[in-house]
Biopython code that builds the backbone (N, CA, C, O; Angstrom):
import numpy as np
from Bio.PDB.StructureBuilder import StructureBuilder

atoms = [
    (1, "MET", "N", (-70.408, -107.696, -242.353)),
    (1, "MET", "CA", (-70.887, -107.064, -241.148)),
    (1, "MET", "C", (-71.860, -105.956, -241.496)),
    (1, "MET", "O", (-71.596, -105.166, -242.402)),
    (2, "ILE", "N", (-72.971, -105.882, -240.799)),
    (2, "ILE", "CA", (-73.958, -104.830, -241.071)),
    (2, "ILE", "C", (-73.725, -103.714, -240.099)),
    (2, "ILE", "O", (-73.603, -103.925, -238.892)),
    (3, "CYS", "N", (-73.666, -102.511, -240.647)),
    (3, "CYS", "CA", (-73.459, -101.291, -239.858)),
    (3, "CYS", "C", (-74.760, -100.553, -239.750)),
    (3, "CYS", "O", (-75.368, -100.207, -240.762)),
    (4, "LEU", "N", (-75.200, -100.307, -238.532)),
    (4, "LEU", "CA", (-76.480, -99.652, -238.275)),
    (4, "LEU", "C", (-76.325, -98.182, -238.102)),
    (4, "LEU", "O", (-77.321, -97.480, -237.932)),
    (5, "PHE", "N", (-75.116, -97.679, -238.136)),
    (5, "PHE", "CA", (-74.787, -96.265, -237.985)),
    (5, "PHE", "C", (-74.094, -95.700, -239.215)),
    (5, "PHE", "O", (-73.249, -96.329, -239.851)),
    (6, "ALA", "N", (-74.506, -94.474, -239.509)),
    (6, "ALA", "CA", (-73.907, -93.847, -240.712)),
    (6, "ALA", "C", (-72.481, -93.401, -240.481)),
    (6, "ALA", "O", (-71.749, -93.198, -241.449)),
    (7, "SER", "N", (-72.059, -93.242, -239.254)),
    (7, "SER", "CA", (-70.728, -92.800, -238.912)),
    (7, "SER", "C", (-70.315, -93.319, -237.525)),
    (7, "SER", "O", (-71.158, -93.741, -236.732)),
    (8, "ILE", "N", (-69.034, -93.281, -237.255)),
    (8, "ILE", "CA", (-68.507, -93.604, -235.942)),
    (8, "ILE", "C", (-69.045, -92.661, -234.914)),
    (8, "ILE", "O", (-69.348, -93.045, -233.784)),
    (9, "GLU", "N", (-69.164, -91.389, -235.328)),
    (9, "GLU", "CA", (-69.646, -90.361, -234.408)),
    (9, "GLU", "C", (-71.091, -90.664, -233.933)),
    (9, "GLU", "O", (-71.409, -90.499, -232.755)),
    (10, "GLU", "N", (-71.944, -91.103, -234.858)),
    (10, "GLU", "CA", (-73.323, -91.492, -234.504)),
    (10, "GLU", "C", (-73.342, -92.657, -233.520)),
    (10, "GLU", "O", (-74.134, -92.703, -232.579)),
    (11, "TYR", "N", (-72.411, -93.618, -233.788)),
    (11, "TYR", "CA", (-72.318, -94.746, -232.870)),
    (11, "TYR", "C", (-71.964, -94.329, -231.485)),
    (11, "TYR", "O", (-72.583, -94.784, -230.523)),
    (12, "PHE", "N", (-70.984, -93.475, -231.354)),
    (12, "PHE", "CA", (-70.597, -93.041, -229.999)),
    (12, "PHE", "C", (-71.634, -92.163, -229.361)),
    (12, "PHE", "O", (-71.772, -92.168, -228.138)),
    (13, "GLY", "N", (-72.377, -91.401, -230.152)),
    (13, "GLY", "CA", (-73.460, -90.564, -229.624)),
    (13, "GLY", "C", (-74.499, -91.436, -228.958)),
    (13, "GLY", "O", (-74.991, -91.095, -227.883)),
    (14, "VAL", "N", (-74.851, -92.578, -229.585)),
    (14, "VAL", "CA", (-75.830, -93.522, -229.014)),
    (14, "VAL", "C", (-75.249, -94.255, -227.784)),
    (14, "VAL", "O", (-75.902, -94.436, -226.757)),
    (15, "LEU", "N", (-74.010, -94.653, -227.956)),
    (15, "LEU", "CA", (-73.344, -95.331, -226.874)),
    (15, "LEU", "C", (-73.321, -94.438, -225.586)),
    (15, "LEU", "O", (-73.636, -94.902, -224.490)),
    (16, "TYR", "N", (-72.938, -93.154, -225.763)),
    (16, "TYR", "CA", (-72.871, -92.296, -224.648)),
    (16, "TYR", "C", (-74.267, -92.028, -224.040)),
    (16, "TYR", "O", (-74.401, -91.939, -222.820)),
    (17, "HIS", "N", (-75.273, -91.903, -224.870)),
    (17, "HIS", "CA", (-76.655, -91.780, -224.406)),
    (17, "HIS", "C", (-77.065, -92.909, -223.532)),
    (17, "HIS", "O", (-77.604, -92.698, -222.445)),
    (18, "GLU", "N", (-76.819, -94.115, -223.985)),
    (18, "GLU", "CA", (-77.191, -95.312, -223.195)),
    (18, "GLU", "C", (-76.298, -95.458, -221.959)),
    (18, "GLU", "O", (-76.756, -95.921, -220.915)),
    (19, "LEU", "N", (-75.054, -95.074, -222.073)),
    (19, "LEU", "CA", (-74.171, -95.134, -220.939)),
    (19, "LEU", "C", (-74.642, -94.186, -219.794)),
    (19, "LEU", "O", (-74.566, -94.546, -218.619)),
    (20, "VAL", "N", (-75.121, -92.991, -220.152)),
    (20, "VAL", "CA", (-75.722, -92.109, -219.188)),
    (20, "VAL", "C", (-76.911, -92.703, -218.531)),
    (20, "VAL", "O", (-77.067, -92.626, -217.312)),
    (21, "HIS", "N", (-77.778, -93.314, -219.344)),
    (21, "HIS", "CA", (-78.959, -94.051, -218.729)),
    (21, "HIS", "C", (-78.480, -95.068, -217.730)),
    (21, "HIS", "O", (-79.112, -95.231, -216.686)),
    (22, "SER", "N", (-77.411, -95.750, -217.993)),
    (22, "SER", "CA", (-76.910, -96.843, -217.085)),
    (22, "SER", "C", (-76.530, -96.329, -215.717)),
    (22, "SER", "O", (-76.551, -97.081, -214.743)),
    (23, "THR", "N", (-76.173, -95.022, -215.625)),
    (23, "THR", "CA", (-75.751, -94.476, -214.355)),
    (23, "THR", "C", (-76.929, -94.255, -213.388)),
    (23, "THR", "O", (-76.718, -94.005, -212.201)),
    (24, "GLY", "N", (-78.128, -94.344, -213.883)),
    (24, "GLY", "CA", (-79.324, -94.187, -213.079)),
    (24, "GLY", "C", (-79.700, -95.387, -212.244)),
    (24, "GLY", "O", (-80.573, -95.291, -211.382)),
    (25, "HIS", "N", (-79.052, -96.528, -212.484)),
    (25, "HIS", "CA", (-79.313, -97.786, -211.790)),
    (25, "HIS", "C", (-79.254, -97.549, -210.261)),
    (25, "HIS", "O", (-78.466, -96.721, -209.804)),
    (26, "PRO", "N", (-80.076, -98.264, -209.471)),
    (26, "PRO", "CA", (-80.003, -98.097, -207.996)),
    (26, "PRO", "C", (-78.636, -98.277, -207.380)),
    (26, "PRO", "O", (-78.346, -97.665, -206.352)),
    (27, "SER", "N", (-77.784, -99.097, -207.975)),
    (27, "SER", "CA", (-76.416, -99.302, -207.383)),
    (27, "SER", "C", (-75.453, -98.161, -207.821)),
    (27, "SER", "O", (-74.294, -98.153, -207.407)),
    (28, "ARG", "N", (-75.917, -97.211, -208.643)),
    (28, "ARG", "CA", (-75.120, -96.162, -209.078)),
    (28, "ARG", "C", (-75.642, -94.842, -208.591)),
    (28, "ARG", "O", (-75.443, -94.527, -207.418)),
    (29, "LEU", "N", (-76.327, -94.007, -209.446)),
    (29, "LEU", "CA", (-76.826, -92.730, -208.990)),
    (29, "LEU", "C", (-78.311, -92.791, -208.653)),
    (29, "LEU", "O", (-78.870, -91.791, -208.202)),
    (30, "ASN", "N", (-78.964, -93.925, -208.857)),
    (30, "ASN", "CA", (-80.319, -94.170, -208.289)),
    (30, "ASN", "C", (-81.353, -93.098, -208.799)),
    (30, "ASN", "O", (-82.045, -92.482, -207.989)),
    (31, "ARG", "N", (-81.443, -92.893, -210.113)),
    (31, "ARG", "CA", (-82.430, -91.952, -210.624)),
    (31, "ARG", "C", (-83.792, -92.636, -210.808)),
    (31, "ARG", "O", (-83.831, -93.786, -211.245)),
    (32, "VAL", "N", (-84.856, -91.997, -210.502)),
    (32, "VAL", "CA", (-86.203, -92.408, -210.582)),
    (32, "VAL", "C", (-86.521, -92.937, -211.989)),
    (32, "VAL", "O", (-87.172, -93.976, -212.107)),
    (33, "GLY", "N", (-86.105, -92.291, -213.004)),
    (33, "GLY", "CA", (-86.440, -92.660, -214.364)),
    (33, "GLY", "C", (-85.868, -94.052, -214.814)),
    (33, "GLY", "O", (-86.264, -94.588, -215.849)),
    (34, "VAL", "N", (-84.968, -94.588, -214.035)),
    (34, "VAL", "CA", (-84.323, -95.855, -214.379)),
    (34, "VAL", "C", (-84.744, -96.978, -213.491)),
    (34, "VAL", "O", (-84.554, -98.145, -213.836)),
    (35, "LEU", "N", (-85.316, -96.661, -212.348)),
    (35, "LEU", "CA", (-85.649, -97.665, -211.363)),
    (35, "LEU", "C", (-86.701, -98.694, -211.795)),
    (35, "LEU", "O", (-86.645, -99.853, -211.384)),
    (36, "GLU", "N", (-87.657, -98.266, -212.623)),
    (36, "GLU", "CA", (-88.704, -99.141, -213.052)),
    (36, "GLU", "C", (-89.191, -98.686, -214.416)),
    (36, "GLU", "O", (-88.867, -97.590, -214.873)),
    (37, "SER", "N", (-89.983, -99.554, -215.070)),
    (37, "SER", "CA", (-90.485, -99.191, -216.396)),
    (37, "SER", "C", (-91.458, -98.087, -216.360)),
    (37, "SER", "O", (-92.333, -98.070, -215.494)),
    (38, "HIS", "N", (-91.353, -97.135, -217.279)),
    (38, "HIS", "CA", (-92.315, -96.054, -217.413)),
    (38, "HIS", "C", (-92.821, -95.960, -218.823)),
    (38, "HIS", "O", (-92.100, -96.268, -219.772)),
    (39, "LYS", "N", (-94.050, -95.537, -218.969)),
    (39, "LYS", "CA", (-94.695, -95.406, -220.244)),
    (39, "LYS", "C", (-93.921, -94.384, -221.092)),
    (39, "LYS", "O", (-93.544, -93.319, -220.604)),
    (40, "PHE", "N", (-93.685, -94.733, -222.393)),
    (40, "PHE", "CA", (-93.081, -93.788, -223.308)),
    (40, "PHE", "C", (-93.840, -92.472, -223.287)),
    (40, "PHE", "O", (-95.070, -92.465, -223.252)),
    (41, "ALA", "N", (-93.105, -91.339, -223.308)),
    (41, "ALA", "CA", (-93.628, -89.986, -223.270)),
    (41, "ALA", "C", (-94.237, -89.585, -221.938)),
    (41, "ALA", "O", (-94.856, -88.525, -221.844)),
    (42, "SER", "N", (-94.077, -90.403, -220.909)),
    (42, "SER", "CA", (-94.519, -90.019, -219.576)),
    (42, "SER", "C", (-93.563, -88.953, -219.078)),
    (42, "SER", "O", (-92.484, -88.798, -219.649)),
    (43, "GLU", "N", (-93.907, -88.231, -218.063)),
    (43, "GLU", "CA", (-93.001, -87.199, -217.509)),
    (43, "GLU", "C", (-91.688, -87.774, -217.026)),
    (43, "GLU", "O", (-90.617, -87.247, -217.325)),
    (44, "ILE", "N", (-91.777, -88.838, -216.293)),
    (44, "ILE", "CA", (-90.518, -89.466, -215.795)),
    (44, "ILE", "C", (-89.647, -89.968, -216.904)),
    (44, "ILE", "O", (-88.441, -89.725, -216.901)),
    (45, "TYR", "N", (-90.213, -90.651, -217.838)),
    (45, "TYR", "CA", (-89.496, -91.110, -219.058)),
    (45, "TYR", "C", (-88.891, -89.903, -219.747)),
    (45, "TYR", "O", (-87.727, -89.961, -220.144)),
    (46, "GLY", "N", (-89.607, -88.838, -219.905)),
    (46, "GLY", "CA", (-89.070, -87.669, -220.612)),
    (46, "GLY", "C", (-87.881, -86.985, -219.852)),
    (46, "GLY", "O", (-86.900, -86.549, -220.454)),
    (47, "LYS", "N", (-88.019, -86.924, -218.594)),
    (47, "LYS", "CA", (-86.936, -86.325, -217.763)),
    (47, "LYS", "C", (-85.660, -87.166, -217.901)),
    (47, "LYS", "O", (-84.570, -86.619, -218.069)),
    (48, "GLU", "N", (-85.800, -88.493, -217.829)),
    (48, "GLU", "CA", (-84.649, -89.367, -217.979)),
    (48, "GLU", "C", (-84.032, -89.250, -219.379)),
    (48, "GLU", "O", (-82.812, -89.228, -219.544)),
    (49, "GLY", "N", (-84.906, -89.178, -220.364)),
    (49, "GLY", "CA", (-84.412, -88.982, -221.748)),
    (49, "GLY", "C", (-83.662, -87.682, -221.907)),
    (49, "GLY", "O", (-82.658, -87.635, -222.618)),
    (50, "LEU", "N", (-84.128, -86.616, -221.256)),
    (50, "LEU", "CA", (-83.478, -85.323, -221.346)),
    (50, "LEU", "C", (-82.103, -85.427, -220.615)),
    (50, "LEU", "O", (-81.113, -84.910, -221.132)),
    (51, "ILE", "N", (-82.028, -86.032, -219.517)),
    (51, "ILE", "CA", (-80.742, -86.265, -218.767)),
    (51, "ILE", "C", (-79.765, -87.032, -219.677)),
    (51, "ILE", "O", (-78.609, -86.630, -219.808)),
    (52, "ALA", "N", (-80.205, -88.104, -220.291)),
    (52, "ALA", "CA", (-79.343, -88.907, -221.117)),
    (52, "ALA", "C", (-78.928, -88.140, -222.399)),
    (52, "ALA", "O", (-77.793, -88.305, -222.847)),
    (53, "GLY", "N", (-79.760, -87.355, -222.968)),
    (53, "GLY", "CA", (-79.440, -86.548, -224.097)),
    (53, "GLY", "C", (-78.421, -85.503, -223.796)),
    (53, "GLY", "O", (-77.491, -85.277, -224.571)),
    (54, "MET", "N", (-78.594, -84.859, -222.660)),
    (54, "MET", "CA", (-77.646, -83.809, -222.272)),
    (54, "MET", "C", (-76.270, -84.438, -221.901)),
    (54, "MET", "O", (-75.213, -83.944, -222.294)),
    (55, "GLY", "N", (-76.338, -85.522, -221.146)),
    (55, "GLY", "CA", (-75.088, -86.207, -220.753)),
    (55, "GLY", "C", (-74.318, -86.717, -221.922)),
    (55, "GLY", "O", (-73.088, -86.658, -221.937)),
    (56, "ALA", "N", (-75.038, -87.234, -222.933)),
    (56, "ALA", "CA", (-74.330, -87.693, -224.175)),
    (56, "ALA", "C", (-73.692, -86.494, -224.871)),
    (56, "ALA", "O", (-72.577, -86.598, -225.382)),
    (57, "GLY", "N", (-74.366, -85.394, -224.895)),
    (57, "GLY", "CA", (-73.746, -84.176, -225.487)),
    (57, "GLY", "C", (-72.484, -83.801, -224.779)),
    (57, "GLY", "O", (-71.475, -83.496, -225.414)),
    (58, "TYR", "N", (-72.524, -83.817, -223.484)),
    (58, "TYR", "CA", (-71.336, -83.505, -222.633)),
    (58, "TYR", "C", (-70.146, -84.418, -222.985)),
    (58, "TYR", "O", (-69.014, -83.976, -223.180)),
    (59, "LEU", "N", (-70.478, -85.724, -223.055)),
    (59, "LEU", "CA", (-69.450, -86.766, -223.372)),
    (59, "LEU", "C", (-68.914, -86.587, -224.823)),
    (59, "LEU", "O", (-67.716, -86.705, -225.084)),
    (60, "ASN", "N", (-69.817, -86.310, -225.707)),
    (60, "ASN", "CA", (-69.324, -86.082, -227.088)),
    (60, "ASN", "C", (-68.336, -84.924, -227.111)),
    (60, "ASN", "O", (-67.289, -84.990, -227.756)),
    (61, "ASN", "N", (-68.686, -83.878, -226.404)),
    (61, "ASN", "CA", (-67.829, -82.685, -226.379)),
    (61, "ASN", "C", (-66.477, -82.991, -225.708)),
    (61, "ASN", "O", (-65.421, -82.588, -226.194)),
    (62, "LEU", "N", (-66.541, -83.697, -224.606)),
    (62, "LEU", "CA", (-65.343, -84.066, -223.782)),
    (62, "LEU", "C", (-64.373, -84.896, -224.622)),
    (62, "LEU", "O", (-63.164, -84.665, -224.613)),
    (63, "THR", "N", (-64.917, -85.843, -225.330)),
    (63, "THR", "CA", (-64.076, -86.760, -226.146)),
    (63, "THR", "C", (-63.747, -86.244, -227.487)),
    (63, "THR", "O", (-62.914, -86.841, -228.169)),
    (64, "GLY", "N", (-64.346, -85.162, -227.927)),
    (64, "GLY", "CA", (-64.085, -84.560, -229.272)),
    (64, "GLY", "C", (-64.704, -85.371, -230.354)),
    (64, "GLY", "O", (-64.355, -85.204, -231.522)),
    (65, "ILE", "N", (-65.629, -86.261, -230.009)),
    (65, "ILE", "CA", (-66.317, -87.014, -231.051)),
    (65, "ILE", "C", (-67.522, -86.266, -231.505)),
    (65, "ILE", "O", (-68.631, -86.512, -231.029)),
    (66, "LEU", "N", (-67.336, -85.403, -232.371)),
    (66, "LEU", "CA", (-68.390, -84.553, -232.929)),
    (66, "LEU", "C", (-68.288, -84.502, -234.458)),
    (66, "LEU", "O", (-67.201, -84.518, -235.036)),
    (67, "ASP", "N", (-69.434, -84.441, -235.066)),
    (67, "ASP", "CA", (-69.460, -84.105, -236.497)),
    (67, "ASP", "C", (-70.510, -83.075, -236.677)),
    (67, "ASP", "O", (-71.179, -82.709, -235.710)),
    (68, "GLN", "N", (-70.689, -82.593, -237.855)),
    (68, "GLN", "CA", (-71.663, -81.509, -238.074)),
    (68, "GLN", "C", (-73.108, -81.877, -237.773)),
    (68, "GLN", "O", (-73.903, -80.978, -237.497)),
    (69, "ASN", "N", (-73.492, -83.158, -237.812)),
    (69, "ASN", "CA", (-74.840, -83.585, -237.582)),
    (69, "ASN", "C", (-75.154, -83.786, -236.088)),
    (69, "ASN", "O", (-76.301, -83.561, -235.700)),
    (70, "LEU", "N", (-74.246, -84.179, -235.262)),
    (70, "LEU", "CA", (-74.524, -84.547, -233.897)),
    (70, "LEU", "C", (-75.130, -83.416, -233.072)),
    (70, "LEU", "O", (-76.109, -83.654, -232.365)),
    (71, "PRO", "N", (-74.582, -82.165, -233.130)),
    (71, "PRO", "CA", (-75.260, -81.135, -232.341)),
    (71, "PRO", "C", (-76.717, -80.937, -232.726)),
    (71, "PRO", "O", (-77.586, -80.732, -231.878)),
    (72, "GLU", "N", (-76.954, -81.002, -234.014)),
    (72, "GLU", "CA", (-78.338, -80.803, -234.478)),
    (72, "GLU", "C", (-79.257, -81.926, -234.036)),
    (72, "GLU", "O", (-80.394, -81.682, -233.631)),
    (73, "ILE", "N", (-78.754, -83.187, -234.114)),
    (73, "ILE", "CA", (-79.536, -84.363, -233.658)),
    (73, "ILE", "C", (-79.767, -84.292, -232.178)),
    (73, "ILE", "O", (-80.892, -84.505, -231.725)),
    (74, "SER", "N", (-78.721, -83.992, -231.386)),
    (74, "SER", "CA", (-78.865, -83.852, -229.933)),
    (74, "SER", "C", (-79.801, -82.746, -229.554)),
    (74, "SER", "O", (-80.637, -82.903, -228.665)),
    (75, "ALA", "N", (-79.665, -81.613, -230.232)),
    (75, "ALA", "CA", (-80.512, -80.443, -229.918)),
    (75, "ALA", "C", (-81.956, -80.791, -230.194)),
    (75, "ALA", "O", (-82.827, -80.446, -229.395)),
    (76, "ALA", "N", (-82.249, -81.480, -231.324)),
    (76, "ALA", "CA", (-83.628, -81.868, -231.650)),
    (76, "ALA", "C", (-84.166, -82.854, -230.613)),
    (76, "ALA", "O", (-85.322, -82.729, -230.209)),
    (77, "TYR", "N", (-83.398, -83.794, -230.183)),
    (77, "TYR", "CA", (-83.856, -84.762, -229.171)),
    (77, "TYR", "C", (-84.157, -84.030, -227.878)),
    (77, "TYR", "O", (-85.218, -84.243, -227.291)),
    (78, "ILE", "N", (-83.263, -83.179, -227.418)),
    (78, "ILE", "CA", (-83.471, -82.475, -226.182)),
    (78, "ILE", "C", (-84.675, -81.522, -226.339)),
    (78, "ILE", "O", (-85.500, -81.435, -225.429)),
    (79, "GLN", "N", (-84.791, -80.814, -227.463)),
    (79, "GLN", "CA", (-85.916, -79.931, -227.655)),
    (79, "GLN", "C", (-87.252, -80.602, -227.538)),
    (79, "GLN", "O", (-88.205, -80.057, -226.982)),
    (80, "ASN", "N", (-87.301, -81.839, -228.095)),
    (80, "ASN", "CA", (-88.536, -82.650, -228.028)),
    (80, "ASN", "C", (-88.994, -82.815, -226.591)),
    (80, "ASN", "O", (-90.167, -82.610, -226.282)),
    (81, "TRP", "N", (-88.044, -83.196, -225.686)),
    (81, "TRP", "CA", (-88.428, -83.424, -224.324)),
    (81, "TRP", "C", (-88.739, -82.133, -223.609)),
    (81, "TRP", "O", (-89.614, -82.085, -222.745)),
    (82, "LEU", "N", (-88.021, -81.083, -223.969)),
    (82, "LEU", "CA", (-88.338, -79.756, -223.342)),
    (82, "LEU", "C", (-89.742, -79.297, -223.708)),
    (82, "LEU", "O", (-90.431, -78.687, -222.890)),
    (83, "ASN", "N", (-90.177, -79.594, -224.959)),
    (83, "ASN", "CA", (-91.531, -79.236, -225.381)),
    (83, "ASN", "C", (-92.521, -80.053, -224.522)),
    (83, "ASN", "O", (-93.513, -79.514, -224.033)),
    (84, "GLU", "N", (-92.248, -81.313, -224.352)),
    (84, "GLU", "CA", (-93.131, -82.195, -223.558)),
    (84, "GLU", "C", (-93.275, -81.723, -222.137)),
    (84, "GLU", "O", (-94.341, -81.851, -221.536)),
    (85, "LEU", "N", (-92.203, -81.175, -221.594)),
    (85, "LEU", "CA", (-92.128, -80.879, -220.125)),
    (85, "LEU", "C", (-91.997, -79.390, -219.855)),
    (85, "LEU", "O", (-91.406, -78.997, -218.849)),
    (86, "ARG", "N", (-92.538, -78.553, -220.736)),
    (86, "ARG", "CA", (-92.326, -77.075, -220.640)),
    (86, "ARG", "C", (-92.923, -76.420, -219.442)),
    (86, "ARG", "O", (-92.609, -75.253, -219.204)),
    (87, "ASN", "N", (-93.756, -77.057, -218.661)),
    (87, "ASN", "CA", (-94.387, -76.447, -217.557)),
    (87, "ASN", "C", (-93.512, -76.493, -216.287)),
    (87, "ASN", "O", (-93.839, -75.876, -215.274)),
    (88, "ASP", "N", (-92.451, -77.202, -216.362)),
    (88, "ASP", "CA", (-91.531, -77.339, -215.206)),
    (88, "ASP", "C", (-90.398, -76.301, -215.373)),
    (88, "ASP", "O", (-89.518, -76.472, -216.216)),
    (89, "LYS", "N", (-90.430, -75.243, -214.577)),
    (89, "LYS", "CA", (-89.436, -74.167, -214.759)),
    (89, "LYS", "C", (-88.044, -74.535, -214.221)),
    (89, "LYS", "O", (-87.069, -73.840, -214.507)),
    (90, "TYR", "N", (-87.950, -75.612, -213.453)),
    (90, "TYR", "CA", (-86.642, -76.048, -212.946)),
    (90, "TYR", "C", (-86.080, -77.229, -213.734)),
    (90, "TYR", "O", (-85.000, -77.727, -213.417)),
    (91, "LEU", "N", (-86.780, -77.662, -214.722)),
    (91, "LEU", "CA", (-86.426, -78.863, -215.453)),
    (91, "LEU", "C", (-85.007, -78.803, -216.032)),
    (91, "LEU", "O", (-84.215, -79.722, -215.823)),
    (92, "LEU", "N", (-84.700, -77.781, -216.719)),
    (92, "LEU", "CA", (-83.413, -77.667, -217.421)),
    (92, "LEU", "C", (-82.214, -77.669, -216.410)),
    (92, "LEU", "O", (-81.188, -78.315, -216.624)),
    (93, "ILE", "N", (-82.406, -76.940, -215.352)),
    (93, "ILE", "CA", (-81.329, -76.948, -214.303)),
    (93, "ILE", "C", (-81.163, -78.310, -213.650)),
    (93, "ILE", "O", (-80.048, -78.806, -213.484)),
    (94, "GLU", "N", (-82.268, -78.892, -213.292)),
    (94, "GLU", "CA", (-82.255, -80.240, -212.693)),
    (94, "GLU", "C", (-81.636, -81.261, -213.647)),
    (94, "GLU", "O", (-80.766, -82.037, -213.252)),
    (95, "ALA", "N", (-82.075, -81.259, -214.871)),
    (95, "ALA", "CA", (-81.550, -82.193, -215.872)),
    (95, "ALA", "C", (-80.093, -81.993, -216.139)),
    (95, "ALA", "O", (-79.350, -82.970, -216.240)),
    (96, "ALA", "N", (-79.639, -80.729, -216.261)),
    (96, "ALA", "CA", (-78.228, -80.430, -216.466)),
    (96, "ALA", "C", (-77.393, -80.930, -215.347)),
    (96, "ALA", "O", (-76.331, -81.516, -215.556)),
    (97, "SER", "N", (-77.891, -80.692, -214.092)),
    (97, "SER", "CA", (-77.161, -81.218, -212.903)),
    (97, "SER", "C", (-77.051, -82.705, -212.847)),
    (97, "SER", "O", (-75.998, -83.249, -212.512)),
    (98, "LYS", "N", (-78.116, -83.363, -213.169)),
    (98, "LYS", "CA", (-78.113, -84.821, -213.129)),
    (98, "LYS", "C", (-77.265, -85.414, -214.274)),
    (98, "LYS", "O", (-76.618, -86.451, -214.128)),
    (99, "ALA", "N", (-77.299, -84.699, -215.428)),
    (99, "ALA", "CA", (-76.476, -85.141, -216.558)),
    (99, "ALA", "C", (-74.959, -84.999, -216.188)),
    (99, "ALA", "O", (-74.141, -85.862, -216.507)),
    (100, "GLN", "N", (-74.643, -83.913, -215.529)),
    (100, "GLN", "CA", (-73.226, -83.709, -215.160)),
    (100, "GLN", "C", (-72.804, -84.748, -214.121)),
    (100, "GLN", "O", (-71.680, -85.249, -214.170)),
    (101, "LYS", "N", (-73.694, -85.075, -213.183)),
    (101, "LYS", "CA", (-73.331, -86.068, -212.204)),
    (101, "LYS", "C", (-73.137, -87.462, -212.885)),
    (101, "LYS", "O", (-72.244, -88.226, -212.518)),
    (102, "ALA", "N", (-73.981, -87.750, -213.856)),
    (102, "ALA", "CA", (-73.755, -88.980, -214.610)),
    (102, "ALA", "C", (-72.420, -89.016, -215.301)),
    (102, "ALA", "O", (-71.701, -90.013, -215.252)),
    (103, "VAL", "N", (-72.095, -87.912, -215.949)),
    (103, "VAL", "CA", (-70.805, -87.833, -216.666)),
    (103, "VAL", "C", (-69.691, -88.015, -215.673)),
    (103, "VAL", "O", (-68.782, -88.811, -215.906)),
    (104, "ASP", "N", (-69.738, -87.277, -214.539)),
    (104, "ASP", "CA", (-68.714, -87.405, -213.513)),
    (104, "ASP", "C", (-68.575, -88.848, -213.028)),
    (104, "ASP", "O", (-67.465, -89.325, -212.794)),
    (105, "TYR", "N", (-69.684, -89.525, -212.880)),
    (105, "TYR", "CA", (-69.682, -90.899, -212.440)),
    (105, "TYR", "C", (-69.000, -91.764, -213.515)),
    (105, "TYR", "O", (-68.217, -92.650, -213.173)),
    (106, "ILE", "N", (-69.279, -91.529, -214.794)),
    (106, "ILE", "CA", (-68.741, -92.315, -215.874)),
    (106, "ILE", "C", (-67.224, -92.129, -215.875)),
    (106, "ILE", "O", (-66.480, -93.099, -216.021)),
    (107, "LEU", "N", (-66.766, -90.893, -215.713)),
    (107, "LEU", "CA", (-65.377, -90.569, -215.833)),
    (107, "LEU", "C", (-64.555, -91.073, -214.602)),
    (107, "LEU", "O", (-63.356, -91.327, -214.716)),
    (108, "VAL", "N", (-65.201, -91.206, -213.473)),
    (108, "VAL", "CA", (-64.449, -91.521, -212.212)),
    (108, "VAL", "C", (-64.596, -92.983, -211.800)),
    (108, "VAL", "O", (-63.624, -93.634, -211.418)),
    (109, "GLU", "N", (-65.793, -93.475, -211.881)),
    (109, "GLU", "CA", (-66.081, -94.861, -211.389)),
    (109, "GLU", "C", (-65.644, -95.876, -212.454)),
    (109, "GLU", "O", (-65.733, -95.590, -213.648)),
    (110, "PRO", "N", (-65.171, -97.064, -212.031)),
    (110, "PRO", "CA", (-64.919, -98.118, -212.939)),
    (110, "PRO", "C", (-66.204, -98.622, -213.554)),
    (110, "PRO", "O", (-67.242, -98.579, -212.893)),
    (111, "PRO", "N", (-66.188, -99.103, -214.799)),
    (111, "PRO", "CA", (-67.447, -99.508, -215.461)),
    (111, "PRO", "C", (-68.090, -100.756, -214.833)),
    (111, "PRO", "O", (-69.280, -100.987, -215.044)),
    (112, "PHE", "N", (-67.358, -101.548, -214.085)),
    (112, "PHE", "CA", (-67.939, -102.774, -213.453)),
    (112, "PHE", "C", (-67.466, -102.956, -212.075)),
    (112, "PHE", "O", (-67.851, -103.919, -211.412)),
]
sb = StructureBuilder()
sb.init_structure("model")
sb.init_model(0)
sb.init_chain("A")
sb.init_seg("    ")
for serial, (resi, resn, name, xyz) in enumerate(atoms, 1):
    if name == "N":
        sb.init_residue(resn, " ", resi, " ")
    sb.init_atom(name, np.array(xyz, "f"), 0.0, 1.0, " ", f" {name:<3s}", serial, name[0])
structure = sb.get_structure()
């Protein structure tokens, strides 16, 4: 079996990131960044990436699946999008709110 992750913590970090993205589907939380395809590094793509990165961090913390590298990796990912979107003074609050809604959805709603 080929392992693409250096650790189980990295695996769950990616899983949580993608799980947060999945909550944006129209039948779930209906986020603009998930409704249709957007160009990489576009504003909408960046905002959705920021939401997923923050939500994954919340889930990592909630589940206790952390190692010394994950906070640094998550922070670097989030910082990249913040740099791209630095002109939006409400971005961080909006992204944090949407990330929390995604996590709440994941924890409360059945997966299917």
